[in-house]
C-alpha positions as a Markdown table, in Angstrom:
| # | Residue | x | y | z |
|---|---|---|---|---|
| 1 | Met | 221.1 | -35.3 | 67.6 |
| 2 | Arg | 220.9 | -34.7 | 71.5 |
| 3 | Asp | 224.5 | -36.2 | 71.6 |
| 4 | Ala | 225.9 | -34.5 | 69.1 |
| 5 | Phe | 224.9 | -31.0 | 70.8 |
| 6 | Ala | 226.0 | -32.1 | 74.0 |
| 7 | Leu | 229.1 | -33.3 | 72.6 |
| 8 | Arg | 229.5 | -30.1 | 70.5 |
| 9 | Glu | 229.2 | -28.0 | 74.1 |
| 10 | Glu | 231.7 | -30.2 | 76.0 |
| 11 | Leu | 234.3 | -29.6 | 73.2 |
| 12 | Arg | 233.5 | -25.5 | 72.7 |
| 13 | Asp | 236.7 | -24.5 | 74.2 |
| 14 | Ser | 238.9 | -27.3 | 72.6 |
| 15 | Gly | 239.3 | -26.0 | 68.8 |
| 16 | Val | 237.1 | -29.2 | 67.9 |
| 17 | Thr | 233.6 | -28.6 | 66.3 |
| 18 | Val | 230.7 | -31.2 | 65.8 |
| 19 | Thr | 228.3 | -30.6 | 63.3 |
| 20 | Cys | 225.3 | -32.8 | 63.2 |
| 21 | Leu | 224.1 | -33.6 | 59.6 |
| 22 | Met | 220.5 | -34.8 | 59.7 |
| 23 | Pro | 219.4 | -35.4 | 55.8 |
| 24 | Gly | 216.1 | -37.0 | 54.7 |
| 25 | Ala | 216.1 | -40.1 | 52.2 |
| 26 | Thr | 219.3 | -39.9 | 50.4 |
| 27 | Asp | 219.7 | -41.8 | 46.8 |
| 28 | Thr | 222.1 | -44.4 | 48.0 |
| 29 | Asp | 222.1 | -48.1 | 48.1 |
| 30 | Phe | 220.7 | -48.3 | 51.5 |
| 31 | Phe | 217.2 | -49.0 | 50.7 |
| 32 | Asp | 218.4 | -51.8 | 48.0 |
| 33 | Arg | 220.7 | -53.1 | 51.3 |
| 34 | Ala | 217.9 | -52.8 | 53.5 |
| 35 | Gly | 215.5 | -54.6 | 51.6 |
| 36 | Met | 213.3 | -51.5 | 51.6 |
| 37 | Thr | 212.9 | -50.9 | 47.7 |
| 38 | Asp | 208.9 | -52.0 | 48.0 |
| 39 | Thr | 208.4 | -49.2 | 50.8 |
| 40 | Lys | 207.0 | -45.6 | 50.1 |
| 41 | Val | 210.3 | -44.1 | 51.2 |
| 42 | Gly | 212.2 | -46.4 | 49.2 |
| 43 | Gln | 210.2 | -45.7 | 46.0 |
| 44 | Gly | 209.9 | -42.0 | 46.8 |
| 45 | Arg | 212.1 | -39.1 | 45.7 |
| 46 | Lys | 215.6 | -38.9 | 47.4 |
| 47 | Asp | 218.4 | -36.2 | 47.7 |
| 48 | Asp | 221.2 | -36.5 | 45.9 |
| 49 | Pro | 224.1 | -38.1 | 48.0 |
| 50 | Ala | 226.8 | -35.3 | 46.6 |
| 51 | Asp | 224.2 | -32.4 | 47.5 |
| 52 | Val | 223.7 | -33.7 | 51.0 |
| 53 | Ala | 227.5 | -34.4 | 51.5 |
| 54 | Arg | 228.3 | -30.8 | 50.4 |
| 55 | Ser | 225.6 | -29.1 | 52.9 |
| 56 | Gly | 227.0 | -30.9 | 55.7 |
| 57 | Phe | 230.8 | -30.2 | 54.8 |
| 58 | Asp | 229.8 | -26.6 | 54.2 |
| 59 | Ala | 227.9 | -26.3 | 57.6 |
| 60 | Met | 230.8 | -27.8 | 59.4 |
| 61 | Met | 233.4 | -25.4 | 57.6 |
| 62 | Arg | 231.3 | -22.5 | 58.7 |
| 63 | Gly | 231.3 | -24.0 | 62.5 |
| 64 | Glu | 227.4 | -24.8 | 62.5 |
| 65 | Gly | 226.0 | -27.2 | 65.1 |
| 66 | Asp | 223.6 | -28.8 | 62.7 |
| 67 | Val | 222.3 | -28.8 | 59.3 |
| 68 | Val | 218.9 | -30.3 | 57.9 |
| 69 | Thr | 219.4 | -30.9 | 53.9 |
| 70 | Gly | 216.8 | -30.7 | 51.3 |
| 71 | Trp | 213.3 | -28.6 | 51.6 |
| 72 | Gln | 211.5 | -31.5 | 52.1 |
| 73 | Asn | 213.2 | -32.5 | 55.0 |
| 74 | Lys | 213.1 | -29.2 | 56.4 |
| 75 | Leu | 209.8 | -29.3 | 56.4 |
| 76 | Arg | 209.3 | -32.4 | 57.8 |
| 77 | Ala | 211.6 | -31.3 | 60.5 |
| 78 | Ala | 209.7 | -28.1 | 61.4 |
| 79 | Ile | 206.5 | -30.4 | 61.4 |
| 80 | Ala | 208.2 | -33.1 | 63.7 |
| 81 | Ala | 209.0 | -30.2 | 66.2 |
| 82 | Val | 205.4 | -29.7 | 67.0 |
| 83 | Thr | 203.9 | -33.2 | 66.5 |
| 84 | Pro | 203.5 | -35.7 | 69.1 |
| 85 | Ser | 206.1 | -38.7 | 68.9 |
| 86 | Ser | 203.7 | -41.4 | 68.6 |
| 87 | Val | 202.0 | -39.6 | 65.5 |
| 88 | Leu | 205.7 | -39.5 | 64.2 |
| 89 | Ala | 206.2 | -42.8 | 64.8 |
| 90 | Glu | 203.0 | -44.2 | 62.9 |
| 91 | Met | 203.6 | -41.9 | 60.1 |
| 92 | His | 207.3 | -43.3 | 59.6 |
| 93 | Arg | 205.8 | -46.9 | 60.0 |
| 94 | Lys | 203.6 | -46.4 | 57.3 |
| 95 | Met | 206.4 | -45.1 | 55.1 |
| 96 | Ala | 208.8 | -47.9 | 56.0 |
| 97 | Glu | 206.4 | -50.5 | 56.0 |
| 98 | Pro | 207.3 | -53.4 | 53.7 |
| 99 | Gly | 205.1 | -53.9 | 50.6 |
| 100 | Ser | 204.0 | -50.0 | 51.5 |
| 101 | Gly | 205.1 | -48.4 | 47.8 |
| 102 | Ser | 203.4 | -48.5 | 44.7 |
| 103 | Ala | 203.3 | -51.8 | 42.9 |
| 104 | Glu | 204.0 | -50.0 | 39.5 |
| 105 | Ala | 206.8 | -48.2 | 40.7 |
| 106 | Ser | 210.2 | -49.7 | 40.1 |
| 107 | Pro | 213.3 | -49.9 | 42.3 |
| 108 | Arg | 215.9 | -47.2 | 41.5 |
């Protein structure tokens, strides 16, 4: 993210824009391919990839520097801004830990 902001600043007067898209969990094959279907995040609600792409494209066309998609992800981003990194890392570990998902939940 910081790299995108730095690059955007460097290119400010060039006519080239940089938009940093920051989606949350998105309903793609990523979780299957990564072997994460048995995790909380792999079994949780995910954003529609078309909605994520549209949000990113629209933000880019408006010349915005960054876009966070999905209301839950926006809430998480706001909380992350005031939460210590060590706490965020522990929360992420618990969500992405193999076997952390519900045994009854079926993969997508």
